[in-house]
Every structure is written in C-alpha cells, then in structure tokens.
ZAVEX-584281 format. One line per 10 residues: number of its first residue (from 1); for each residue y, z, x of N, C-alpha, C. Coordinates in pm, whole numbers, plus 50000, padded with zeros to 5 digits. Layout:
<pts>
NUM) Y/Z/X/Y/Z/X/Y/Z/X | ...
</pts>
This chain:
<pts>
1) 52903/53835/48793/52859/53778/48916/52844/53626/48900 | 52882/53554/49005/52866/53407/48997/52718/53371/48990 | 52691/53273/48913/52549/53229/48893/52503/53152/49021 | 52383/53189/49070/52332/53123/49188/52290/52978/49157 | 52289/52897/49262/52259/52757/49246/52110/52743/49215 | 52081/52659/49118/51940/52633/49083/51869/52567/49198 | 51760/52627/49252/51691/52568/49366/51637/52426/49339 | 51611/52396/49215/51565/52263/49184/51668/52155/49181 | 51790/52195/49215/51898/52097/49239/51870/52017/49364 | 51788/52073/49451/51744/51999/49574/51622/51916/49539
11) 51629/51782/49533/51514/51701/49495/51388/51725/49579 | 51409/51769/49704/51292/51792/49789/51209/51916/49751 | 51268/52002/49666/51196/52119/49619/51127/52096/49486 | 51132/51979/49437/51068/51944/49310/50927/51891/49335 | 50841/51910/49238/50703/51857/49248/50707/51705/49249 | 50608/51639/49309/50606/51491/49310/50617/51429/49174 | 50556/51485/49071/50565/51427/48939/50713/51425/48887 | 50786/51533/48923/50924/51539/48882/51014/51445/48964 | 50984/51436/49091/51056/51341/49175/51041/51197/49127 | 50922/51164/49075/50898/51029/49034/50966/50990/48904
21) 51016/51091/48835/51092/51065/48711/51243/51069/48740 | 51287/51159/48831/51429/51177/48850/51479/51139/48989 | 51392/51124/49086/51433/51107/49228/51519/50988/49252 | 51627/51006/49327/51711/50893/49370/51805/50838/49263 | 51802/50892/49139/51882/50836/49034/52029/50859/49057 | 52109/50756/49043/52255/50759/49050/52310/50694/48927 | 52380/50766/48844/52426/50713/48715/52567/50654/48731 | 52589/50551/48653/52721/50488/48648/52816/50573/48565 | 52936/50524/48542/53034/50596/48464/52990/50607/48319 | 52888/50532/48277/52845/50535/48139/52739/50640/48110
31) 52682/50707/48215/52593/50819/48197/52464/50780/48137 | 52407/50664/48170/52282/50617/48112/52163/50707/48154 | 52065/50722/48063/51948/50798/48098/51851/50720/48189 | 51826/50597/48155/51744/50513/48241/51825/50463/48355 | 51758/50426/48469/51829/50374/48585/51902/50249/48551 | 52022/50234/48602/52106/50112/48576/52048/49997/48660 | 52059/49880/48604/52013/49760/48667/52134/49681/48716 | 52149/49671/48846/52263/49599/48906/52212/49465/48960 | 52241/49355/48884/52189/49226/48922/52289/49145/49006 | 52398/49206/49051/52497/49135/49126/52453/49109/49269
41) 52509/49003/49329/52476/48970/49466/52580/49033/49559 | 52706/49035/49515/52818/49081/49607/52890/49196/49546 | 52992/49246/49620/53065/49365/49579/53215/49342/49610 | 53298/49403/49529/53445/49384/49544/53500/49504/49623 | 53595/49476/49714/53660/49575/49797/53806/49588/49749 | 53860/49712/49753/54002/49728/49706/54101/49663/49796 | 54067/49635/49923/54158/49573/50013/54085/49510/50127 | 54150/49428/50204/54089/49366/50324/54054/49470/50427 | 54140/49573/50436/54115/49680/50532/53988/49756/50492 | 53969/49776/50360/53849/49846/50311/53721/49762/50340
51) 53732/49631/50323/53621/49547/50354/53585/49556/50504 | 53684/49559/50588/53663/49572/50732/53591/49701/50762 | 53634/49811/50706/53572/49938/50730/53428/49941/50679 | 53407/49878/50565/53268/49872/50512/53178/49798/50609 | 53220/49686/50665/53138/49607/50753/53117/49680/50888 | 53209/49765/50923/53196/49843/51044/53114/49971/51024 | 53066/49991/50901/52989/50112/50861/53074/50238/50875 | 53208/50221/50864/53294/50339/50867/53314/50396/50729 | 53294/50317/50624/53303/50367/50487/53168/50339/50419 | 53120/50436/50337/52994/50414/50266/53015/50310/50155
61) 52909/50250/50114/52919/50152/50005/52829/50031/50033 | 52829/49940/49941/52745/49820/49946/52823/49700/49992 | 52752/49608/50052/52813/49484/50106/52756/49362/50042 | 52623/49356/50043/52554/49235/49989/52412/49273/49952 | 52365/49229/49837/52238/49273/49783/52116/49224/49857 | 52134/49141/49956/52021/49103/50039/51963/49223/50113 | 52052/49318/50144/52006/49435/50221/52059/49568/50165 | 52139/49569/50057/52181/49694/50001/52223/49672/49854 | 52167/49746/49763/52191/49730/49621/52160/49868/49554 | 52242/49908/49455/52221/50043/49395/52084/50058/49332
71) 52036/49959/49261/51907/49973/49198/51794/49981/49302 | 51802/49894/49399/51701/49896/49506/51708/50026/49583 | 51824/50081/49603/51844/50208/49673/51776/50325/49594 | 51789/50318/49462/51724/50421/49386/51572/50418/49404 | 51516/50299/49404/51372/50281/49434/51338/50336/49569 | 51419/50300/49666/51390/50344/49804/51397/50499/49817 | 51494/50557/49756/51510/50704/49762/51389/50772/49693 | 51349/50719/49581/51238/50782/49502/51108/50766/49585 | 51086/50649/49646/50966/50633/49730/50969/50731/49847 | 51082/50747/49912/51092/50837/50028/51060/50982/49987
81) 51109/51023/49873/51080/51158/49827/50931/51178/49801 | 50868/51080/49739/50725/51089/49711/50643/51097/49841 | 50677/51010/49934/50604/51000/50059/50633/51108/50156 | 50746/51181/50138/50789/51281/50234/50848/51214/50357 | 50910/51096/50340/50965/51020/50451/51116/51043/50454 | 51173/51018/50571/51318/51028/50587/51390/50910/50525 | 51328/50792/50526/51391/50675/50476/51288/50573/50434 | 51329/50473/50350/51242/50371/50300/51323/50242/50279 | 51254/50131/50279/51318/50002/50245/51221/49929/50148 | 51278/49869/50047/51202/49783/49950/51198/49641/49997
91) 51087/49579/49976/51064/49438/50023/51018/49354/49905 | 51022/49223/49924/50987/49134/49819/50841/49139/49777 | 50753/49165/49872/50604/49174/49848/50545/49271/49946 | 50419/49301/49924/50345/49383/50018/50331/49315/50154 | 50304/49183/50154/50292/49114/50279/50422/49107/50353 | 50532/49102/50283/50668/49107/50347/50680/49241/50414 | 50628/49348/50357/50635/49482/50413/50551/49487/50541 | 50431/49439/50536/50348/49441/50657/50408/49359/50768 | 50451/49238/50740/50506/49149/50842/50633/49209/50902 | 50718/49262/50816/50847/49317/50866/50819/49442/50953
101) 50724/49529/50913/50696/49646/50991/50651/49608/51129 | 50552/49517/51137/50495/49477/51268/50598/49402/51354 | 50667/49303/51294/50760/49225/51373/50881/49306/51420 | 50912/49412/51351/51024/49498/51395/50988/49583/51513 | 50860/49607/51534/50814/49699/51642/50782/49626/51773 | 50766/49496/51769/50715/49426/51889/50811/49316/51934 | 50792/49280/52061/50864/49167/52119/50765/49080/52195 | 50805/48963/52235/50719/48877/52314/50669/48950/52440 | 50543/48939/52464/50485/49008/52576/50416/49138/52544 | 50436/49188/52417/50380/49311/52369/50237/49285/52320
111) 50171/49394/52284/50029/49390/52240/50014/49480/52118 | 49933/49436/52023/49901/49509/51902/49751/49530/51890 | 49714/49653/51859/49573/49684/51832/49563/49711/51679 | 49458/49649/51621/49434/49666/51477/49287/49682/51447 | 49262/49760/51340/49128/49760/51286/49097/49622/51233 | 48978/49574/51249/48944/49439/51213/48916/49425/51062 | 48886/49536/50995/48862/49530/50848/48997/49534/50782 | 49048/49419/50744/49181/49400/50686/49174/49306/50569 | 49273/49315/50482/49300/49213/50383/49320/49081/50455 | 49275/48971/50394/49284/48840/50464/49419/48805/50515
121) 49525/48826/50441/49658/48787/50485/49708/48880/50595 | 49669/49011/50591/49707/49098/50699/49638/49054/50827 | 49511/49017/50818/49441/48972/50939/49505/48847/50993 | 49552/48761/50906/49623/48640/50954/49747/48674/51034 | 49827/48773/50985/49948/48812/51055/49913/48862/51195 | 49812/48950/51202/49776/49012/51330/49710/48911/51425 | 49616/48833/51372/49530/48750/51455/49590/48612/51485 | 49663/48554/51387/49717/48420/51401/49866/48408/51423 | 49940/48488/51342/50088/48477/51340/50151/48540/51463 | 50120/48667/51493/50187/48734/51603/50165/48661/51737
131) 50043/48612/51767/50029/48538/51893/50114/48419/51910 | 50160/48359/51797/50250/48246/51807/50386/48278/51873 | 50415/48408/51866/50541/48457/51923/50521/48536/52050 | 50408/48513/52113/50380/48574/52241/50337/48721/52230 | 50283/48763/52117/50240/48897/52095/50089/48899/52086 | 50020/48950/52188/49876/48951/52185/49822/49053/52087 | 49700/49036/52040/49641/49127/51944/49492/49148/51980 | 49443/49265/51954/49300/49302/51970/49253/49367/51844 | 49144/49318/51785/49086/49376/51663/48962/49452/51703 | 48951/49574/51646/48842/49662/51680/48771/49710/51555
141) 48651/49767/51572/48578/49832/51465/48650/49966/51443 | 48718/49978/51331/48804/50096/51306/48730/50220/51270 | 48601/50212/51246/48528/50332/51205/48521/50442/51312 | 48522/50393/51438/48514/50483/51553/48649/50486/51626 | 48722/50598/51624/48854/50604/51693/48845/50568/51836 | 48731/50590/51901/48718/50558/52043/48742/50408/52070 | 48716/50326/51974/48743/50182/51992/48887/50150/52008 | 48975/50229/51945/49116/50210/51961/49158/50250/52102 | 49101/50360/52151/49132/50400/52290/49094/50296/52390 | 48978/50236/52372/48932/50133/52465/49024/50009/52465
151) 49081/49983/52351/49162/49855/52337/49305/49874/52383 | 49351/49994/52401/49492/50018/52439/49524/49959/52576 | 49646/49902/52584/49693/49847/52712/49831/49908/52741 | 49878/49892/52864/50012/49941/52895/50124/49883/52806 | 50101/49758/52759/50201/49692/52675/50171/49703/52525 | 50079/49791/52484/50051/49811/52341/50166/49884/52275 | 50226/49824/52178/50347/49881/52114/50319/49926/51968 | 50210/49871/51908/50179/49905/51769/50031/49906/51745 | 49988/50000/51660/49849/50008/51614/49857/50001/51462 | 49781/49909/51406/49785/49876/51263/49649/49895/51197
161) 49653/49955/51081/49521/49964/51006/49549/49990/50860 | 49448/49962/50780/49453/50000/50639/49331/50089/50617 | 49350/50190/50533/49236/50280/50500/49264/50345/50365 | 49172/50332/50272/49046/50255/50273/49080/50105/50285 | 48982/50032/50343/49002/49889/50369/48973/49805/50248 | 49027/49690/50249/49007/49586/50145/48905/49482/50198 | 48791/49464/50137/48747/49515/50009/48639/49621/50019 | 48593/49657/50142/48472/49736/50153/48496/49889/50153 | 48621/49933/50138/48658/50071/50136/48604/50148/50257 | 48609/50084/50370/48580/50144/50497/48697/50238/50534
171) 48671/50347/50600/48775/50442/50632/48806/50443/50782 | 48931/50479/50815/48974/50500/50954/49034/50638/50958 | 49002/50714/51059/49055/50844/51080/49200/50839/51125 | 49294/50858/51029/49434/50836/51060/49484/50932/51170 | 49451/51060/51157/49498/51157/51252/49450/51128/51397 | 49320/51096/51409/49261/51070/51538/49322/50948/51605 | 49344/50842/51528/49401/50719/51582/49548/50737/51615 | 49617/50817/51533/49756/50848/51558/49775/50918/51693 | 49683/51011/51721/49688/51085/51847/49668/50988/51968 | 49578/50896/51952/49554/50798/52062/49674/50710/52076
181) 49732/50658/51969/49843/50566/51974/49966/50635/52042 | 49994/50753/51998/50110/50826/52055/50096/50860/52198 | 49969/50889/52241/49944/50917/52383/49976/50795/52469 | 49972/50676/52409/50004/50554/52481/50142/50498/52451 | 50222/50577/52375/50356/50534/52345/50367/50426/52244 | 50260/50407/52160/50261/50303/52055/50287/50364/51919 | 50345/50286/51829/50377/50324/51696/50251/50298/51607 | 50234/50383/51506/50124/50371/51412/50170/50322/51280 | 50111/50210/51229/50146/50160/51096/50020/50165/51011 | 50031/50226/50892/49920/50242/50803/49949/50173/50671
191) 49861/50087/50629/49868/50022/50500/49791/50117/50403 | 49864/50182/50311/49811/50291/50226/49788/50241/50085 | 49776/50116/50063/49775/50058/49926/49653/50113/49846 | 49538/50111/49904/49419/50155/49824/49420/50304/49792 | 49471/50387/49880/49476/50530/49851/49592/50569/49762 | 49702/50498/49774/49829/50526/49705/49888/50654/49764 | 50017/50674/49750/50083/50797/49798/50038/50921/49724 | 49969/50902/49610/49920/51017/49534/49795/51077/49595 | 49714/50995/49659/49584/51043/49711/49579/51057/49858 | 49673/51007/49936/49670/51015/50084/49813/51008/50138
201) 49835/51090/50245/49972/51103/50300/49966/51069/50450 | 49970/50944/50487/49960/50904/50628/50064/50965/50724 | 50190/50980/50675/50294/51036/50763/50256/51181/50802 | 50195/51257/50713/50155/51395/50747/50040/51396/50845 | 49967/51281/50853/49855/51270/50945/49890/51204/51079 | 50019/51177/51099/50067/51125/51228/50109/50981/51228 | 50109/50912/51114/50156/50773/51111/50307/50769/51132 | 50352/50660/51193/50501/50640/51207/50560/50562/51089 | 50482/50465/51043/50526/50388/50928/50414/50374/50826 | 50446/50372/50701/50352/50347/50595/50404/50229/50514
211) 50311/50138/50484/50350/50019/50405/50268/50013/50277 | 50333/49955/50174/50270/49941/50043/50298/49801/49985 | 50200/49751/49918/50224/49644/49817/50255/49716/49689 | 50384/49723/49653/50426/49788/49531/50381/49710/49407 | 50341/49587/49428/50283/49504/49321/50164/49569/49259 | 50095/49653/49336/49965/49712/49291/49992/49837/49209 | 49952/49952/49254/49961/50073/49170/50100/50116/49136 | 50197/50089/49221/50333/50138/49197/50392/50073/49073 | 50377/49939/49058/50410/49878/48931/50302/49914/48833 | 50179/49884/48865/50065/49931/48784/50034/49854/48657
221) 50116/49754/48626/50091/49682/48503/50100/49529/48525 | 50089/49483/48646/50087/49339/48673/50211/49267/48636 | 50327/49330/48654/50454/49267/48604/50541/49212/48715 | 50543/49280/48826/50643/49245/48931/50587/49257/49070 | 50639/49171/49158/50604/49177/49300/50697/49269/49370 | 50645/49338/49476/50729/49420/49554/50655/49487/49667 | 50725/49540/49766/50666/49608/49879/50756/49720/49925 | 50703/49803/50016/50784/49914/50066/50739/49950/50204 | 50835/49992/50287/50809/50048/50421/50875/50184/50427 | 50806/50286/50476/50858/50422/50482/50832/50478/50623
231) 50925/50563/50667/50913/50630/50797/51037/50709/50832 | 51062/50723/50960/51175/50799/51008/51302/50718/50991 | 51415/50788/50984/51546/50725/50971/51569/50632/51091 | 51521/50677/51212/51545/50596/51332/51478/50462/51325 | 51352/50455/51276/51282/50333/51264/51331/50249/51148 | 51344/50309/51032/51384/50238/50906/51529/50189/50920 | 51616/50279/50962/51758/50241/50969/51791/50156/51091 | 51699/50142/51184/51726/50065/51302/51671/49922/51295 | 51560/49895/51370/51510/49757/51378/51465/49705/51244 | 51406/49790/51159/51353/49741/51033/51467/49698/50940
241) 51570/49777/50929/51685/49740/50851/51751/49610/50904 | 51763/49600/51035/51823/49480/51095/51736/49354/51060 | 51608/49369/51074/51518/49257/51044/51534/49211/50898 | 51538/49305/50807/51557/49272/50663/51693/49208/50641 | 51793/49266/50703/51931/49211/50684/51946/49067/50734 | 51881/49040/50848/51900/48908/50907/51803/48802/50864 | 51685/48843/50813/51584/48746/50776/51560/48736/50625 | 51595/48842/50546/51603/48831/50404/51471/48847/50324 | 51370/48925/50366/51255/48943/50278/51278/49050/50168 | 51387/49030/50093/51445/49140/50014/51381/49156/49879
251) 51381/49281/49834/51334/49316/49704/51447/49286/49603 | 51416/49216/49494/51521/49187/49394/51551/49314/49313 | 51675/49328/49272/51714/49446/49188/51631/49457/49065 | 51606/49343/48997/51524/49352/48874/51385/49409/48901 | 51319/49356/49010/51188/49408/49041/51194/49554/49083 | 51297/49592/49152/51313/49736/49187/51323/49821/49060 | 51391/49770/48960/51405/49843/48836/51272/49857/48765 | 51192/49750/48765/51055/49754/48706/50968/49852/48784 | 50979/49852/48917/50896/49940/48997/50939/50090/48975 | 51070/50115/48953/51111/50249/48918/51046/50299/48792
261) 51036/50212/48694/50966/50253/48570/50820/50279/48600 | 50759/50202/48686/50620/50225/48724/50599/50356/48788 | 50691/50395/48879/50679/50523/48952/50672/50642/48857 | 50738/50632/48743/50742/50746/48653/50605/50790/48608 | 50516/50695/48596/50377/50726/48547/50271/50711/48654 | 50307/50690/48779/50211/50665/48885/50105/50778/48899 | 50143/50905/48903/50035/51006/48920/49938/51006/48804 | 49990/50993/48679/49901/50992/48564/49802/50879/48569 | 49851/50761/48602/49768/50644/48609/49664/50649/48720 | 49705/50691/48837/49617/50695/48949/49506/50798/48927
271) 49544/50913/48876/49444/51018/48855/49343/50981/48746 | 49392/50918/48642/49300/50873/48535/49203/50765/48585 | 49258/50668/48656/49173/50558/48709/49079/50611/48811 | 49120/50710/48895/49033/50763/48999/48918/50841/48938 | 48949/50913/48831/48840/50987/48762/48738/50889/48707 | 48786/50782/48645/48693/50680/48591/48615/50611/48701 | 48687/50582/48812/48620/50516/48926/48505/50601/48981 | 48523/50730/48985/48420/50819/49032/48299/50813/48943 | 48321/50813/48810/48208/50802/48718/48137/50668/48729 | 48216/50562/48747/48155/50431/48761/48074/50418/48887
281) 48122/50479/48999/48050/50478/49125/47916/50550/49108 | 47914/50659/49036/47786/50731/49011/47691/50638/48933 | 47741/50578/48831/47658/50485/48752/47600/50374/48838 | 47685/50308/48915/47641/50195/48996/47542/50243/49105 | 47565/50363/49160/47478/50414/49261/47335/50438/49213 | 47318/50452/49087/47184/50477/49029/47126/50356/48960 | 47195/50242/48967/47149/50122/48900/47050/50046/48991 | 46933/50005/48936/46831/49937/49018/46871/49803/49074 | 46971/49737/49009/47011/49606/49055/47128/49610/49155 | 47173/49731/49186/47283/49749/49283/47226/49789/49417
291) 47249/49708/49519/47195/49733/49654/47276/49841/49727 | 47404/49847/49698/47493/49938/49771/47617/49962/49688 | 47666/50088/49687/47792/50122/49626/47878/50190/49734 | 48006/50145/49741/48100/50195/49841/48220/50256/49772 | 48227/50390/49780/48335/50464/49718/48357/50593/49804 | 48479/50613/49857/48498/50721/49956/48450/50860/49918 | 48453/50891/49788/48413/51025/49744/48271/51024/49685 | 48197/50918/49712/48056/50914/49670/47968/50941/49790 | 47868/51028/49771/47789/51071/49886/47715/50962/49958 | 47703/50844/49894/47634/50733/49962/47731/50664/50063
301) 47856/50693/50058/47951/50631/50150/47922/50689/50291 | 47911/50598/50389/47877/50643/50526/47983/50733/50591 | 48105/50731/50537/48213/50818/50589/48260/50917/50484 | 48165/50964/50408/48193/51055/50295/48273/51176/50339 | 48236/51240/50449/48302/51361/50494/48447/51334/50530 | 48474/51221/50599/48612/51182/50634/48690/51156/50506 | 48628/51089/50409/48692/51065/50281/48736/51189/50209 | 48650/51291/50206/48682/51418/50145/48793/51488/50218 | 48797/51476/50351/48895/51547/50434/49033/51481/50430 | 49032/51346/50426/49155/51269/50440/49222/51234/50305
311) 49140/51222/50206/49192/51173/50071/49175/51280/49966 | 49276/51294/49880/49268/51387/49772/49184/51335/49652 | 49152/51211/49655/49068/51150/49554/49001/51027/49615 | 48902/50974/49543/48822/50865/49597/48880/50728/49586 | 48995/50711/49522/49063/50583/49503/49028/50527/49366 | 49105/50432/49322/49082/50359/49197/48992/50238/49213 | 48948/50209/49339/48870/50092/49371/48726/50133/49399 | 48634/50051/49355/48490/50066/49385/48440/49932/49432 | 48370/49933/49540/48303/49809/49585/48152/49827/49571 | 48080/49726/49526/47934/49738/49517/47872/49599/49539
321) 47753/49606/49596/47680/49485/49629/47555/49474/49539 | 47550/49363/49469/47437/49342/49379/47324/49268/49450 | 47204/49294/49410/47090/49226/49464/47087/49083/49412 | 47052/48987/49494/47053/48849/49448/47167/48765/49503 | 47260/48831/49580/47363/48749/49644/47473/48697/49554 | 47538/48590/49600/47656/48537/49529/47623/48489/49387 | 47509/48425/49371/47474/48372/49237/47467/48486/49137 | 47404/48595/49173/47395/48712/49079/47531/48775/49062 | 47609/48786/49169/47748/48840/49158/47828/48761/49059 | 47820/48634/49064/47896/48551/48968/47850/48574/48829
331) 47717/48584/48807/47663/48609/48675/47711/48742/48616 | 47713/48842/48702/47756/48974/48657/47904/48967/48615 | 47990/48913/48698/48133/48908/48668/48157/48816/48543 | 48088/48710/48530/48111/48618/48418/48064/48677/48287 | 47975/48776/48288/47923/48832/48168/48007/48948/48114 | 48107/48993/48191/48188/49107/48152/48289/49066/48041 | 48319/49162/47958/48412/49136/47845/48542/49213/47859 | 48534/49346/47893/48651/49428/47908/48716/49404/48044 | 48632/49402/48147/48678/49386/48285/48710/49238/48310 | 48832/49214/48362/48878/49080/48382/48853/49032/48525
341) 48836/48897/48540/48821/48837/48674/48959/48800/48727 | 49004/48870/48832/49133/48841/48891/49130/48902/49032 | 49225/48856/49119/49227/48905/49253/49328/49017/49274 | 49401/49059/49168/49495/49165/49177/49423/49302/49172 | 49495/49408/49192/49436/49546/49180/49545/49641/49149 | 49503/49760/49110/49599/49870/49080/49663/49850/48945 | 49604/49772/48859/49660/49736/48724/49608/49836/48625 | 49674/49847/48510/49628/49923/48399/49500/49863/48341 | 49481/49733/48365/49360/49665/48318/49259/49658/48430 | 49134/49684/48404/49026/49675/48507/49006/49534/48547
351) 48984/49513/48677/48981/49379/48738/48867/49374/48836 | 48794/49264/48837/48691/49244/48933/48707/49113/49007 | 48667/49113/49134/48679/48989/49211/48566/48981/49309 | 48536/48861/49350/48432/48833/49451/48501/48801/49581 | 48519/48896/49671/48605/48877/49788/48561/48758/49876 | 48435/48733/49889/48384/48627/49979/48444/48491/49941 | 48467/48467/49812/48516/48340/49767/48661/48340/49718 | 48726/48456/49733/48870/48463/49687/48954/48519/49800 | 48978/48649/49802/49073/48711/49894/49037/48692/50040 | 48909/48678/50074/48867/48667/50214/48793/48535/50239
361) 48817/48434/50154/48747/48311/50174/48791/48233/50294 | 48912/48253/50345/48957/48176/50465/48894/48224/50593 | 48833/48343/50591/48765/48390/50709/48633/48320/50728 | 48590/48313/50855/48456/48253/50877/48346/48342/50818 | 48232/48281/50796/48123/48358/50744/48083/48469/50842 | 48088/48442/50972/48059/48544/51075/48151/48664/51058 | 48277/48637/51047/48372/48748/51031/48351/48824/50904 | 48324/48749/50792/48299/48815/50666/48182/48910/50675 | 48073/48862/50731/47954/48946/50743/47974/49064/50836 | 48051/49037/50945/48084/49146/51036/48169/49255/50967
371) 48249/49216/50870/48335/49306/50795/48265/49368/50675 | 48142/49333/50655/48066/49386/50541/48090/49313/50409 | 48146/49198/50413/48174/49120/50294/48052/49028/50268 | 47951/49087/50209/47826/49018/50185/47841/48923/50061 | 47754/48825/50045/47757/48736/49931/47751/48804/49800 | 47682/48916/49793/47668/48987/49662/47774/49096/49642 | 47873/49104/49723/47973/49214/49718/48077/49182/49604 | 48105/49273/49520/48210/49267/49421/48306/49385/49440 | 48437/49361/49417/48538/49467/49427/48593/49491/49289 | 48587/49614/49246/48630/49654/49112/48750/49742/49120
381) 48860/49701/49056/48978/49784/49045/48973/49846/48904 | 48963/49973/48899/48945/50044/48774/49079/50074/48706 | 49091/50034/48578/49215/50050/48505/49216/50174/48418 | 49283/50163/48305/49303/50280/48217/49218/50274/48092 | 49126/50180/48079/49042/50175/47965/48943/50298/47964 | 48878/50320/47854/48779/50432/47850/48668/50407/47949 | 48638/50506/48026/48531/50496/48126/48398/50453/48060 | 48376/50500/47936/48254/50469/47869/48244/50321/47842 | 48355/50256/47807/48357/50114/47783/48335/50033/47909 | 48393/50078/48017/48377/50010/48144/48232/50016/48196
391) 48173/50133/48178/48033/50150/48219/47940/50064/48138 | 47969/50060/48004/47888/49976/47914/47902/49832/47948 | 48023/49791/47989/48054/49650/48019/47969/49612/48150 | 47975/49703/48247/47901/49677/48369/47753/49676/48346 | 47709/49770/48260/47563/49775/48231/47515/49646/48166 | 47594/49591/48078/47560/49463/48019/47558/49351/48123 | 47663/49342/48208/47673/49242/48307/47558/49247/48405 | 47517/49367/48444/47407/49380/48538/47272/49349/48474 | 47271/49349/48340/47147/49321/48271/47124/49173/48241 | 47223/49090/48270/47215/48944/48240/47109/48880/48332
</pts>
C-alpha cells in the first residue's frame, strides 16, 4: 500500500515551538540547515518578457528587496504561522510597523480612536502626526470599553491600543473593543509587544491587525531592530504592502535573518522570563518600600481577572512604584548590579528604566500622572538571569 502523507508536512498542523524552528524555511540549491541570508538589492530576469510578467504579478518571484526578499519572506511566513495570521510584513522598526498600519487604514477626513495609555512615540503618531494629514484622533481611558463606544464617529476608520500598556501594564479588553469597532465599520489594531505572541493572541480575540516591535522579545538579545504587521491577506497584501513598497520602511535582510534566529528560542525565553517576573512581582508586592506593584497575573493588579482571561501568562514586564518618588527611584536603580539601566525591553538581560524621565519624558506632567506614570514608577524587563539573583539585586537596591 502507498504510504500516507505525513500530516506534519502541513506547517499549520505543527505546534508553535516547531513552527518557530522550521516555519517558512526555503532552502537554496545548497541545502543549508540554517536559513540563507540574501543581502542582494535586486534580482536577475531570464528575459525582458519575464521581467515584464514579474512586474505585472503574472509570474511569482522577487523584484526588489525594498518590498520582497527571500530572507525577509521567511521571517514573514514564520511570524504568520506563529500568530495564526494569513499574512505578515516585516518592517525596519516597531514604530515603522505602528505608523504603517495606521497610515494604511486612514485617509484625510477620517478619525482614529485610541486608548490614551500608550508608549510615548505611539502617542505622538496618534495625537500629533495623524492630525497633520487631516486625520482626527480621540484618546480615551482604555480600561472601560464603553469609552471606545462613546468616542466612535461615523468617520472612525481605526481603533488602536496596546495591551498590556507601556509602562503601567494597564489592560484593555481586546474582544470587547473589537466588537465595538466592528459594529462601527472600523479596523482594530493591537500593539502586542508586552504580551508577545506566546502569551496573547489578538487576532483570535477580534483584532484586524497586530503589530510588534521585533526589536524586543522576538530578537530577544538586543542585537537588531525590526517590526512586524500581521493580519488578513486582504489588508496585508493590499494597502499595507503598497505603503511599504512606495514609502520604504523596509526590514533589512540581515536583520530578518537575526530575527529568524531569535524566533527559534522565543517560547523558551518568554516562558522563563515570565516565570521569573511572577516571582519578582510577589516579592515586590510584599516589600514595605514598594507602594504599588503592577503585574497582570498578580492579584494586586486592578484588572487581574481580565489578565487571567486574556493572557496565558503575566508578561515579562513588571512595573512598581517606590515610596519616596523620583529621588528614591533613582537610588534604587543606581544601586543595582545585575539589572541594567536601559530603555529597551524583552532582552535576555534584565533592564530597568524610569519612564517619567526617559520613554515618556516628552509628555506633560499632567498626561504622565493621568496615565499612572508617577515619579516613583520603575519599569522592569525581566531577563534570563536566575530569579534568585534578580530578587537579591532588587532587595539590595530597595534597602539603600
């Protein structure tokens, strides 16, 4: 009898961990085990007629690496398999992904609704940049989905949010807001950086597009910049692809190759860091010098039940507010030895930052306080060091 086809020949039937090692791989004639790195900018056609067909999309193949490249395509395919998306595009940075996603959905005269708790640069795009092009925006308190309903207008074309938020780990109910947006004919864009595709699946909860700064957990070792947008073939292959092709916020093939290597270990890293983050949140929650700890899977979080329902883990990030304000926060951070002071996150190395004076310093004090960014707030990105060492480091810092 003829042997039946192995069901695992279909990449979609493989577990996520397997997809992240093998997904999207296309080998050259040399049969390399690792993904090939194609650093070329252009491609050769066998004839002028073949070039014409390629540009008419009548023949498959690559044209120019600004918008199509074999190494970048492998990264895109692997990300799509992990996210459960029909299509994906790689971008130069996370902010390129956010800007491309929003600009591709709107035109002059349209309106965008966004949760106001955003990374500083994301808030700039929504609040300052889009209005320059005739696109109005309304920022709302994202904790209550009813606020999105109140802000919707007949010309609202996009709803944007990040959850958990940067830096306070505030949560937004993705499914509830998606239902509201779709009822008004608007697209939903979710920045899923803090949760990662390992711990949260926005597309399954009703999002239309998911964006990532691949610089963070996807690379995971502070080596390369990158971003990604994922969603339906209609959206990704339509206006988003056109925007990338014509404006050029492209992911370099080398960075795509680095990110492919990062994806192979993403679940292992995220789960280890999340486990450590949970232990650290418990420690901080019981420390007398900590006024507040914010971690989605810690019972002190005001949206704990939503965090448990929406996220498979509490994230690799912990935010905590120390008593004594900014002066004490600086003393704590400066006294640390293992944990580094930096504004990056999702790294194998644990990193701490003071959002009020770094990532969110351009915002007014009124907006910072409104967003929960108090003078004593610190954001900790938990890495792969021993949890015992990280807790001991924090205990020393808090004792200074």
